C-alpha angles and dihedrals in degrees: 000000000000089000087075128087115263093253090058095044086054085069109030112021122105098025133056111179119214127225110305094005125123115285094214124059106276119238102235095199096183134113095203144031129218126235135186097226139023090231088062092053091044090059088060093051090050089050089237095119136039119243147084133285108152130012094225087076105028139349127180097237090053095045093050092052089045089052090053093051089046088055092049092053093040091241131149099225137011144178139196127233134191094254142003090250086058090048091054090043092052093043093058101032092051091072102018132065145159110329092024131116135215132195114218139173112256090220097081137118113294093237090053093047089055092046091054100035099040116013101039090038087062087055091056101261114127124209129203110201116209127184116260089237098050120135120252087253093056090046090050090053092059095064125098136187091261097046110134104177151358121230134193143144121248088221113011122234112257102343090067091213112157116229116230092228096186091053094049092043092050091053095042094051093046087063094045097251136114129252114232115200126191101217097183102122103046093031118203088286089074103022135022104191092192089071090062101046105278112140103197129024130199133193141194096220087191088085127052097344091062089029097180103067089246102124138023113224149139140207137204121202126189118206092208091226105102111095107223092178092061086060098033094146090058095050108037091157092068099032104043132054118290106219093196089065099042096272099307113166102208098208091051095045102037104021126223091300096059111019098088097049095041091052090050090050100042094043114020100034090044094052103034098031095210087162125160119232112251087234090055092049087050090056091049089053091051086053092047092058091066099031098113093051093047096045091054093050090044093055094043093054093042089053090054093044091051094051092047091051093045091058096044116109093217092054114091097193142346128212119196123136093220091066110095093228093056116112090230095047094104093047088047090052091049100049101024111026095160095055143302119233141299099261125103128187124204147149130237122224104258100042126237098350094051089047090056091049091051097049091048089054094057114114106175098031119069128219100237138153088238142090142194102028132125094269124073112247139168136206139176103229098193090064099036128018093022100032094116089064121093121228091268095051089043092058092045090054089050093247114132124191092252096048116131118196110213114189104194114215131203096265119124107295090228091060093048093049091048094053090049089052099049091046093050089050087065092059 
């Protein structure tokens, strides 16, 4: 159904019911699947036949929702994971291992930074972090002979920097490696990174895709455009026989459009088991059906909130890529002409203490370790999601000590602004 517009694919892609079958994607809440013969199941284990045998690897509900997200991004294959963190881990670990190197934008979610800089470093994968505004020369200098990928966020959480996708893709491809982009904040409704040169896209479906804070989840989508065979020596896991699967060579068996996701499923999901529950995938699908409507409302409300905050005397600064004076306004207009996201970052006059008073005074908005769902919520990243970073790392990630992250919901904008006004009056 990729020929349809994204708003139509949000409703119809991934699952086409037959006559008399459920109109909605069914929840297949089963760990296992029955077969008449051991030979039939054996063909599944050998990747010689399509089907299901154990939900840790694949499940019909999960696959149908993954297919919908794949259609939205314009990819060739996709998989769901138990969280956005698992998606980013799998996306990198599927092509990089001990002794390898990855270039990443420094302006990324604090949890992802810790995953890369601490956890994956202990696994022997080294990361070089570059500023999202670096020159091409500075970006070029970060590459090494053992570099296997480049990673960035379309709109960084919570710095709200906008990634110059074409620049990062150009440098990645010049070194024979793919660009992996986390597209959580704009969603494929407002940005489709594959159109600008990205090769792999990840999502925390926990955010706008679910939309209601019901279910944690993640997704990985492959564009099918990166030629792994051209750089076979860099990616032997895809281009040489996998002895753990009877000598299958993924690019030969599944082509460029299916090799990457098949390998991630057959190896990483098999061994790590970061599988979403079918019920959670069902909730994600419920959210996807209204995604275009909600994203439009989120962005309109966020624009109104950003303009209100920018004119308020008790607000020191406002960061929102939809504001004409924002340093990323031009890039946002290029990559996301119809809107960016529903998140606004700002600082309250008086610093960290004033920010705490402001948040405590909110009545409609909730203080919550979440972002990008239907209800307005607020967070102080330096003391929560990014608290493991030192001051230098915080600045590199675009997170100042006074930064307040406001995730604007889909409530009536007048009520959102009134809540901000009364809370600021307490500062």
